C-alpha positions in Angstrom: -22.8 -19.8 -11.1 -20.4 -17.7 -12.2 -21.3 -19.3 -16.1 -24.6 -18.4 -15.5 -23.7 -14.6 -14.1 -21.4 -14.4 -17.3 -24.4 -15.2 -20.0 -26.5 -12.9 -18.4 -23.8 -10.1 -18.4 -22.7 -11.2 -22.2 -26.7 -11.2 -23.2 -27.2 -8.1 -21.7 -23.7 -6.2 -22.4 -24.5 -2.8 -23.5 -26.3 -2.5 -20.2 -23.9 -3.9 -17.7 -21.3 -1.2 -19.8 -23.3 1.6 -19.3 -24.2 0.2 -15.5 -20.3 0.4 -14.8 -19.4 3.9 -16.5 -22.5 5.3 -14.9 -21.2 4.2 -11.7 -17.8 5.3 -12.2 -19.3 9.1 -12.9 -21.7 8.9 -10.1 -18.5 8.2 -8.1 -17.0 11.5 -10.0 -19.7 13.3 -9.3 -20.0 12.4 -5.7 -16.6 13.1 -4.5 -16.7 16.5 -6.2 -19.7 17.3 -3.7 -18.2 16.6 -0.5 -14.8 18.0 1.4 -12.1 15.3 2.8 -8.9 14.6 3.1 -6.3 12.8 4.6 -4.5 12.8 7.4 -1.7 11.8 9.1 -2.5 11.1 12.5 -1.8 8.4 14.5 -3.7 7.2 17.4 -2.5 3.5 19.3 -5.3 2.9 21.5 -4.2 1.6 24.7 -0.5 2.9 24.7 1.0 6.1 27.1 0.7 8.3 24.1 -3.0 7.6 23.6 -3.5 8.2 27.3 -1.0 11.6 27.0 -2.9 12.4 23.6 -5.7 12.5 25.6 -5.5 14.6 28.2 -4.4 17.0 25.8 -7.7 16.8 23.1 -9.9 18.2 26.4 -7.5 21.1 26.3 -9.1 21.9 23.2 -12.4 22.7 23.7 -13.2 24.3 20.5 -11.8 21.6 17.9 -10.3 24.5 15.9 -7.5 23.1 13.3 -4.3 24.4 14.0 -2.2 25.3 10.8 1.6 27.3 11.6 3.5 30.1 9.3 7.1 30.8 9.0 8.9 33.6 7.6 12.5 33.9 6.9 14.2 36.8 6.5 16.6 36.7 3.5 20.0 35.8 3.8 22.3 37.9 6.2 19.6 40.1 7.4 17.0 39.6 10.6 13.3 39.7 11.7 13.5 43.2 13.9 14.6 45.0 10.6 11.5 48.0 10.3 10.7 46.8 6.9 10.4 43.6 7.7 8.6 44.1 11.3 5.9 45.7 9.4 5.5 43.5 6.5 4.9 40.5 9.0 2.2 42.5 11.0 0.5 43.1 7.1 0.6 39.3 6.8 -1.2 38.6 10.3 -3.2 41.3 9.4 -4.4 39.8 6.2 -4.5 36.2 7.2 -7.0 37.3 10.2 -9.3 38.6 7.3 -9.1 35.3 5.1 -12.8 33.3 5.8 -12.9 30.6 7.7 -9.6 31.5 9.7 -10.1 32.3 13.5 -8.2 35.3 15.7 -4.5 34.9 14.9 -2.3 35.9 17.9 -0.6 39.5 17.4 2.2 38.6 19.4 4.5 36.7 16.9 7.4 34.0 18.0 11.0 35.6 16.8 13.7 32.6 16.5 16.7 32.4 18.9 18.9 34.2 16.2 16.3 36.4 15.0 16.8 35.3 11.1 12.2 34.3 11.4 9.2 34.7 13.0 6.4 32.5 13.4 2.9 32.6 14.0 0.1 30.1 14.3 -3.2 30.0 11.9 -6.7 28.8 14.1 -9.2 27.8 12.2 -13.4 29.1 12.8 -15.3 26.6 14.4 -16.4 24.4 12.2 -14.2 24.8 9.1 -12.5 22.7 7.3 -8.6 22.5 6.9 -9.3 22.4 2.2 -6.9 23.6 -0.4 -8.8 26.0 -1.5 -8.0 27.7 2.3 -4.5 26.8 2.7 -3.9 28.8 -0.4 -6.0 32.3 0.1 -3.8 31.9 3.7 -1.1 31.9 1.4 -2.2 34.4 -1.0 -2.2 36.5 1.7 1.2 36.0 3.3 2.8 38.5 -0.3 3.5 41.5 1.9 6.9 38.9 3.5 7.6 37.5 -0.2 7.6 41.3 -1.2 9.9 41.9 1.5 12.0 39.0 -0.1 11.3 35.9 2.7 10.6 32.9 2.6 7.0 31.8 3.4 6.4 27.9 4.8 2.8 26.4 5.7 2.9 23.8 7.9 0.6 21.8 10.0 -3.4 20.9 8.3 -3.3 23.4 6.0 0.1 22.9 4.5 -0.6 19.3 4.3 -3.4 20.7 1.9 -1.3 22.2 -0.4 1.6 19.0 0.0 -0.9 16.3 -1.2 1.0 13.5 -3.2 0.7 13.7 -7.1 0.1 9.9 -8.3 -1.1 10.6 -11.7 2.3 11.2 -13.9 3.3 7.1 -12.2 -0.4 5.9 -13.3 0.0 7.1 -17.1 2.8 6.0 -17.2 1.7 2.8 -15.8 -0.9 2.6 -17.9 1.0 3.6 -21.0 3.6 0.4 -20.2 0.4 -1.5 -19.8 -0.8 -1.2 -23.6 2.0 -1.7 -24.6 3.5 -5.2 -23.3 -0.5 -5.8 -23.8 -0.2 -5.0 -27.7 3.2 -7.4 -27.9 1.4 -9.7 -25.5 -1.3 -10.4 -28.0 -0.5 -8.8 -31.0 -4.1 -7.3 -31.4 -5.4 -4.4 -30.6 -8.9 -4.9 -29.1 -7.1 -7.8 -26.7 -4.8 -5.2 -25.5 -7.0 -2.4 -24.7 -10.3 -4.6 -22.9 -7.5 -5.0 -19.6 -6.4 -1.6 -19.3 -10.1 -0.3 -19.9 -11.7 -2.1 -17.7 -8.6 -1.4 -15.2 -9.3 1.8 -15.3 -13.0 2.5 -14.7 -12.2 0.3 -11.6 -9.6 2.7 -10.0 -11.0 5.9 -11.0 -14.7 5.2 -9.8 -12.6 3.4 -6.9 -10.1 6.5 -5.4 -13.4 9.2 -5.9 -15.1 6.2 -3.4 -11.9 7.0 -1.7 -12.4 10.6 -1.6 -16.2 10.5 -0.7 -14.7 8.4 2.1 -12.7 10.6 3.1 -15.2 13.3 4.4 -16.3 10.0 7.5 -12.8 8.3 8.5 -9.7 9.5 8.6 -7.4 8.3 5.8 -3.7 8.1 5.2 -1.9 9.9 3.1 -0.3 7.5 1.4 -3.7 4.6 1.1 -5.4 6.6 -2.4 -1.8 6.2 -3.4 -1.4 2.6 -2.5 -5.0 1.4 -3.2 -4.2 3.0 -7.0 -0.7 1.3 -7.7 -2.5 -1.8 -6.2 -6.5 -1.7 -7.9 -4.3 -1.1 -11.4 -2.1 -4.0 -11.2 -5.1 -6.4 -10.3 -7.6 -4.5 -12.0 -5.6 -5.1 -15.3 -3.8 -8.6 -14.4 -7.5 -10.5 -14.1 -9.0 -9.1 -16.9 -5.3 -10.1 -18.6 -5.9 -14.3 -17.6 -9.5 -13.9 -18.5 -9.0 -12.9 -22.3 -6.4 -15.2 -22.8 -8.7 -18.3 -21.4 -11.3 -16.9 -24.3 -8.7 -16.2 -26.8 -8.0 -19.6 -26.5 -11.5 -20.9 -26.2 -12.3 -19.0 -29.6 -8.8 -20.8 -31.0 -10.5 -24.4 -30.6 -13.8 -23.1 -32.1 -16.2 -22.5 -29.7 -18.9 -19.9 -30.0 -18.7 -16.4 -28.1 -21.2 -16.7 -25.8 -20.3 -20.4 -24.8 -16.3 -19.3 -24.8 -17.1 -16.0 -22.2 -19.5 -18.5 -19.9 -16.4 -21.0 -20.3 -13.7 -18.7 -18.9 -16.3 -17.4 -16.3 -16.7 -20.9 -14.8 -12.8 -21.7 -15.0 -10.1 -18.4 -15.2 -13.0 -16.7 -14.0 -13.1 -18.6 -10.7 -9.8 -18.5 -10.3 -9.7 -14.9 -10.7 -12.4 -14.7 -7.4 -10.1 -17.2 -5.2 -6.8 -14.6 -6.3 -9.0 -11.5 -5.1 -10.4 -13.5 -1.9 -6.6 -13.8 -1.2 -5.5 -10.4 -1.8 -8.6 -8.9 0.2 -8.1 -11.5 3.4 -4.2 -10.8 3.5 -4.5 -6.8 3.2 -7.3 -6.7 5.3 -5.7 -8.9 7.9 -3.7 -5.5 9.3 -6.5 -5.0 11.0 -5.4 -6.6 13.9 -3.0 -4.0 14.3 -5.9 -2.4 16.3 -4.5 0.7 15.1 -6.8 2.8 12.3 -4.3 4.2 10.2 -3.1 1.4 9.5 -5.5 -0.6 9.0 -7.5 2.3 6.2 -4.0 1.4 4.2 -5.1 -2.2 3.9 -9.2 -1.2 3.8 -9.1 1.3 1.0 -7.0 -1.3 -1.1 -8.9 -4.1 -0.5 -12.0 -1.8 -1.3 -10.3 -1.9 -5.2 -9.2 -5.4 -5.3 -13.3 -6.0 -4.8 -13.9 -3.6 -7.2 -11.3 -5.5 -9.9 -12.4 -9.0 -9.0 -16.8 -7.3 -9.5 -15.3 -6.2 -13.0 -13.8 -9.2 -13.4 -17.1 -11.3 -13.1 -19.5 -8.8 -14.7 -17.7 -6.0 -16.8 -15.3 -8.2 -18.7 -17.9 -11.1 -19.4 -19.5 -8.3 -20.9 -17.3 -6.8 -23.1 -15.9 -9.7 -24.3 -19.2 -10.4 -25.5 -18.9 -7.3 -27.3 -15.9 -7.5 -28.9 -16.6 -11.6 -30.3 -14.2 -12.9 -32.9 -12.4 -9.9 -32.6 -10.6 -11.3 -29.8 -9.3 -13.9 -31.8 -6.8 -11.2 -34.0 -3.5 -11.1 -33.7 -0.7 -13.3 -32.4 -2.9 -17.2 -32.4 -3.4 -18.5 -28.9 -2.7 -22.2 -29.3 -5.8 -24.4 -30.1 -5.0 -27.5 -28.5 -3.0 -29.4 -25.4 -0.6 -30.7 -27.9 0.2 -27.4 -29.7 1.2 -26.2 -26.3 4.6 -28.7 -25.5 5.8 -26.8 -29.3 6.0 -23.4 -28.1 8.6 -21.3 -26.4 7.3 -21.6 -22.7 6.5 -25.8 -23.5 10.3 -25.9 -24.2 11.3 -24.0 -21.0 8.9 -26.1 -19.0 10.1 -29.7 -20.7 13.5 -27.7 -19.8 12.5 -27.4 -16.6 10.9 -30.7 -15.6 13.7 -32.8 -16.5 16.2 -31.1 -13.8 14.0 -30.2 -11.2 16.5 -30.8 -8.4 19.3 -28.5 -10.2 16.3 -25.7 -11.0 15.4 -25.9 -7.1 18.3 -25.3 -5.7 20.3 -22.7 -7.7 16.5 -21.0 -7.3 16.5 -21.7 -3.6 20.2 -20.2 -3.5 19.3 -16.7 -5.6 16.0 -16.2 -3.4 18.2 -16.3 -0.2 20.9 -13.9 -1.5 18.3 -11.3 -2.3 16.6 -11.8 1.1 20.1 -12.4 3.3 19.6 -7.7 3.5 16.8 -8.2 5.4 18.4 -9.3 8.8 19.5 -6.1 9.1 16.9 -3.9 8.6 15.8 -1.2 11.2 13.0 0.2 11.6 11.9 4.3 12.4 10.4 7.0 11.8 10.2 9.5 8.3 9.7 13.0 8.1 9.6 16.0 6.2 12.9 16.3 6.3 13.6 13.2 4.3 11.7 14.2 0.8 13.6 16.5 -1.0 10.9 18.5 -2.8 9.4 21.9 -2.9 6.2 21.0 -1.1 5.1 23.4 2.0 5.2 21.3 4.7 9.2 20.4 3.6 9.1 24.1 4.0 7.9 24.6 7.1 10.0 21.6 8.3 13.6 23.0 7.3 13.4 26.4 8.0 11.5 25.1 11.2 14.5 23.6 12.3 16.8 26.3 10.5 15.2 28.5 13.1 14.2 26.9 16.4 16.4 23.3 16.1 15.7 20.1 14.6 13.4 19.1 17.9 11.1 21.4 16.9 9.7 19.7 14.7 8.7 16.6 16.4 8.1 18.2 20.3 6.8 15.7 23.3 3.3 16.2 25.2 4.2 14.8 29.1 1.2 15.3 31.2 1.6 15.5 34.8 -1.8 14.1 36.3 0.0 15.9 39.8 0.1 19.4 39.7 1.9 19.9 42.5 5.3 17.7 41.1 5.1 19.7 38.1 7.9 21.9 39.1 10.1 19.1 39.5 9.9 17.3 36.9 10.2 20.7 34.8 13.5 20.9 36.8 14.7 17.1 35.9 13.8 17.2 32.4 16.0 20.5 31.0 18.6 18.0 33.4 18.0 15.5 31.6 20.5 14.2 28.1 18.9 15.0 24.8 16.0 17.9 25.7 16.8 21.0 24.3 14.3 22.9 26.0 10.5 22.5 27.7 7.8 25.1 28.6 6.1 26.4 31.9 3.4 24.0 32.5 0.2 24.3 30.9 -3.0 23.6 33.3 -4.9 21.2 31.6 -9.3 21.0 32.2 -8.9 17.4 33.9 -6.3 19.0 37.0 -3.5 17.5 35.0 -0.7 20.4 33.5 1.1 19.4 30.7 5.0 19.7 29.4 6.0 20.8 26.3 9.2 19.1 25.6 11.8 19.5 22.8 14.4 17.3 21.6 18.0 17.5 20.4 17.5 15.4 17.9 14.8 15.6 14.7 11.6 13.7 15.0 13.1 10.8 12.6 16.4 10.2 14.7 16.9 7.3 16.6 18.8 9.6 19.8 15.3 10.7 19.9 13.2 7.1 20.6 15.8 6.9 22.6 15.3 10.1 24.5 11.4 8.5 24.8 12.1 5.3 26.2 14.6 7.0 28.9 11.4 9.1 29.9 9.2 7.3 30.5 11.7 4.2 31.7 14.1 6.0 34.4 13.0 9.9 34.7 9.0 10.2 34.9 7.7 7.2 37.1 10.0 9.6 40.6 6.2 12.5 39.3 3.9 10.0 39.4 1.1 9.0 36.8 2.8 10.9 33.7 2.5 9.8 30.1 4.9 11.0 27.2 2.7 12.5 23.7 2.8 13.6 20.6 3.3 12.7 17.0 6.8 11.6 17.5 6.4 9.8 20.5 2.8 8.4 18.7 4.9 6.2 16.0 7.1 4.8 18.9 4.1 3.3 20.7 3.0 2.2 16.7 6.5 0.7 16.1 6.2 -1.5 19.6 2.5 -2.5 18.8 3.1 -4.1 15.0 6.7 -5.5 16.6 4.2 -7.5 19.1 0.9 -7.9 16.7 3.0 -8.8 13.4 3.7 -12.3 13.8 0.1 -12.4 14.5 -0.9 -11.1 11.4 1.7 -13.7 9.8 -0.1 -16.5 11.3 -3.6 -15.4 10.8 -3.1 -14.4 7.0 -1.2 -17.4 6.2 -3.6 -19.7 8.0 -6.9 -18.4 6.4 -5.3 -17.9 2.4 -4.1 -22.3 3.0 -7.8 -22.6 3.7 -8.8 -20.6 0.9 -6.8 -22.8 -1.4 -7.6 -25.8 0.4 -11.2 -25.4 -1.1 -9.8 -24.1 -4.1 -7.7 -27.2 -5.5 -8.6 -29.9 -3.0 -4.9 -30.8 -1.9 -2.9 -30.4 1.7 0.2 -30.3 0.6 -0.3 -27.6 -2.2 -1.8 -24.1 0.3 1.6 -25.3 2.4 4.3 -25.0 -0.3 1.9 -22.1 -1.4 3.1 -20.1 2.1 6.3 -20.6 1.5 7.1 -20.0 -1.4 5.0 -16.4 -0.8 7.5 -16.1 2.5 10.5 -16.8 0.2 8.8 -13.8 -2.2 8.3 -11.8 0.0 11.5 -12.0 1.8 13.5 -10.5 -1.3 11.7 -7.5 -1.5 12.3 -7.0 2.0 16.6 -7.5 0.8 16.2 -5.4 -1.4 14.5 -2.6 0.1 16.9 -3.3 2.6 19.9 -2.7 0.7 18.6 0.5 -1.1 16.5 2.6 1.9 18.6 2.0 4.7 22.0 1.4 3.3 21.6 3.9 0.1 22.6 1.6 -2.0 21.9 2.8 -6.0 19.3 5.5 -3.8 20.6 8.0 -6.0 19.4 6.3 -8.7 15.1 6.6 -7.2 15.3 10.4 -6.4 17.0 10.4 -2.5 19.6 11.8 -1.3 20.8 9.3 0.6 19.7 6.1 3.4 15.7 7.3 4.6 14.5 5.7 8.2 11.6 2.3 7.0 8.8 3.6 8.5 7.6 0.5 11.2 4.2 -0.1 9.3 5.6 0.0 6.0 6.7 -4.0 6.7 3.8 -4.9 7.6 1.9 -3.6 5.0 4.7 -4.7 2.2 4.0 -8.2 4.0 0.2 -7.7 3.9 0.1 -7.1 -0.1 3.2 -8.9 -1.6 0.8 -12.2 0.1 -1.5 -11.7 -1.4 -0.4 -10.4 -5.2 1.9 -13.8 -4.8 -0.9 -15.7 -4.4 -2.4 -14.4 -7.9 -0.3 -15.8 -9.7 -0.1 -19.0 -7.8 -3.6 -19.5 -8.6 -3.5 -18.7 -11.7 -0.2 -21.6 -12.4 -2.1 -24.1 -10.4 -5.1 -23.8 -11.7 -4.1 -24.4 -15.1 -1.9 -26.9 -14.2 -5.2 -28.8 -12.1 -6.6 -28.8 -15.4 -4.2 -30.7 -17.1 -3.9 -33.1 -14.0 -7.3 -33.4 -14.3 -7.4 -34.3 -18.4 -4.5 -36.6 -18.8 -3.9 -38.1 -15.0 0.0 -37.5 -15.4 1.6 -35.2 -12.6 4.5 -34.4 -15.0 2.9 -33.7 -18.0 -0.1 -31.4 -15.8 2.7 -29.4 -14.5 5.1 -29.0 -17.2 1.8 -27.9 -19.8 0.3 -25.8 -17.4 3.3 -23.8 -16.9 3.4 -24.1 -20.9 -0.4 -22.3 -20.5 0.2 -19.8 -18.2 4.1 -19.2 -18.5 3.5 -16.3 -21.3 0.4 -14.6 -19.1 1.8 -14.7 -15.8 5.2 -13.1 -16.9 3.0 -10.5 -19.0 0.8 -9.6 -15.9 3.6 -9.4 -13.9 5.8 -6.9 -16.2 2.4 -4.8 -16.0 2.8 -4.6 -12.5 6.2 -3.6 -12.2 6.0 -1.4 -14.7 3.1 0.1 -12.0 4.6 0.0 -9.1 7.9 1.4 -10.7 6.4 4.6 -11.8 5.2 5.6 -8.1 9.3 5.8 -7.2 8.4 8.7 -9.2 6.5 10.2 -6.4 8.0 12.5 -4.2 7.0 10.5 -1.0 10.4 8.0 0.4 7.5 5.2 1.8 5.7 5.1 -1.8 9.1 5.0 -3.0 9.7 1.9 -0.6 5.9 0.8 -1.3 6.8 1.1 -5.2 10.5 -0.1 -5.1 9.4 -3.1 -3.4 6.4 -4.5 -4.9 8.0 -4.5 -8.0 10.7 -6.4 -6.3 8.6 -9.2 -5.3 6.4 -9.2 -8.4 10.3 -9.7 -10.4 10.6 -12.7 -8.3 7.5 -13.9 -7.9 6.6 -14.4 -11.4 9.9 -15.6 -12.3 12.2 -17.5 -10.1 9.6 -18.4 -8.1 6.2 -19.5 -10.0 8.4 -20.8 -13.1 11.4 -21.9 -11.8 10.9 -23.0 -8.0 7.3 -24.3 -8.0 7.3 -26.4 -11.4 10.7 -28.3 -10.0 8.9 -29.4 -6.1 5.7 -30.2 -7.8 7.6 -32.2 -10.1 9.5 -33.7 -7.4 5.8 -34.2 -5.0 4.4 -35.8 -8.2 1.2 -37.1 -7.1 1.7 -35.8 -3.3 0.7 -32.7 -4.7 -3.3 -33.9 -5.6 -3.0 -35.4 -2.1 -6.5 -35.6 0.4 -7.5 -37.5 3.0 -10.3 -39.4 2.3 -12.6 -38.1 5.5 -11.8 -34.6 4.0 -12.5 -35.2 0.7 -15.6 -36.3 1.6 -16.2 -32.6 3.4 -15.2 -30.4 0.8 -17.0 -28.8 -1.7 -15.8 -29.1 -5.3 -15.3 -25.4 -6.6 -12.1 -25.1 -8.7 -11.5 -28.7 -9.2 -11.6 -29.4 -13.1 -12.0 -33.4 -12.3 -14.6 -36.0 -13.2 -16.3 -37.2 -10.3 -15.3 -40.7 -11.1 -11.4 -39.4 -11.7 -11.0 -37.7 -8.5 -11.9 -40.9 -6.6 -9.8 -42.6 -8.9 -6.6 -40.1 -8.2 -7.3 -40.3 -4.1 -7.4 -43.7 -4.5 -3.9 -44.0 -6.0 -2.4 -41.4 -4.1 -3.6 -43.0 -0.8 -2.3 -46.4 -2.1 1.0 -44.9 -3.9 2.2 -42.7 -0.9 
């Protein structure tokens, strides 16, 4: 099927390329016509915070999106100075006059030390908090800035002016990919094809996510993570196809036949590799939390686009490139030529001492993963970002004037209003509580209390306070719930801790089934899963050392240790397991082809590594450059993803795929290809390159010998 599709795309190459360009342009145009933004709202179904937040939402009868302005007096001055009071009144009037803004409270709230004032900025019904409106509100604060006051905008409007900017990182990744490809192929045509096709996929995919943001609530980090993964796999998949096409052209095959064979072999491997990535990332839906699920689905959409591009757009551009693709550094035309290559000599060296290589690789991987035993999850906040974004300015100004707990107040909901007074007194006497507001009635008949902790939202002490309120203080006052953003993040961490084992089992199980279908082997899927877990553990170890212990944190733009958000390890596992499987499929598909031609496991492993070692390391180097470039983004969570993904790819493509996997396959011998007879008859032949009679003979030989 893939071969027939590639032939058709090759014959109609101009139309296929034009369709892809039109699709990307159409998505870009559509993204400009809709309004939508990312969000940080998290809902954990069935949790205590979800029950509280549902009752609190009833009080917001007009559906307004609230933001907040903080005006800080100049140093050594107080906001009750007459000229500053005048400036504040002018700001309130100017903000109220901004189209789309509702009635701003005339009475502003001064801080206890009189160094700052704050007031809410409600929006009219039906008004969306977009970047243009946020900028107009910020412009309306000019009287305060003219009086020497610092201005900080928080809430929904502040987030619009603090959106992540990953464009510089994407450009760095693209330039790095071009350099690596030029060095690998020695041909401008061969180097440009993977980058151009990947760019088309990423640009169109991100535009599609912009359209999607108008209908669903995407996490603010989701488009950045999707761009990282989409760009990486987009280049990798096309690189694998270009490498196979160049080798087939070197054997003298005409371009149309080479395109068809590339799709049938390398294209099929790309489809299976992409399927494992999509399945792994989509496994995040098992959390039952939309915030985490959309982190996976948004990336999975771009991976699906990369796979679709590999089987349609790439055959078209390969046909357009024609014989020019074979220029530059010559590709080996015969299997024997692989033996004398650099990778061939390395594969021979490794295959002669598999036990030593396997032991050394395992020890090194265990050393890298050891710090993961001390991994502690938390929740980051705007205070962990050392930038000049509005959300950060608002966080710091609020903490300085009202205390760190004001950035993460807790909302306690009591269903029995008669107990509100006693509950308020108990809460005020609880260690770790800075203040408790008077009870506020809710439409449901319940009452809410605003409880401000003495510590910041990311402080573990705040987590302890929430647990103490739920377990010890509030049960005395009937049906009570603790909600708010901080409590919700704590519930998210608990949910992820409970669901993580199921995610791991599901992702490993489905991936093993896909590999069983692809390679018709019982042991290879199990071995691949174990190897991928080792790569993920190594990434966890490095992330723990850098972000939790602070080793080298200043080198990546951090002042010191920062909390690791509870959902990050789960997302890293899903993404890394899928990406690691990419290289496993590429390597095993080449080994299986040589096994089909020679029937000798030792030779197959050696030549499979010789054929794909350069491609895998080049692809990995590109992906590492892409991921590492995102460390430059001013967001600790993005830095965690960038460093974690880059580390895992380095480990996976070098230690695991080029050393540990070949060594274990040499040691396993024909057991690599063992498949019970009954299962052999049931499974379809998908990526199995052997002729039917060779399959039967190999299965019989393996059963007899072992």
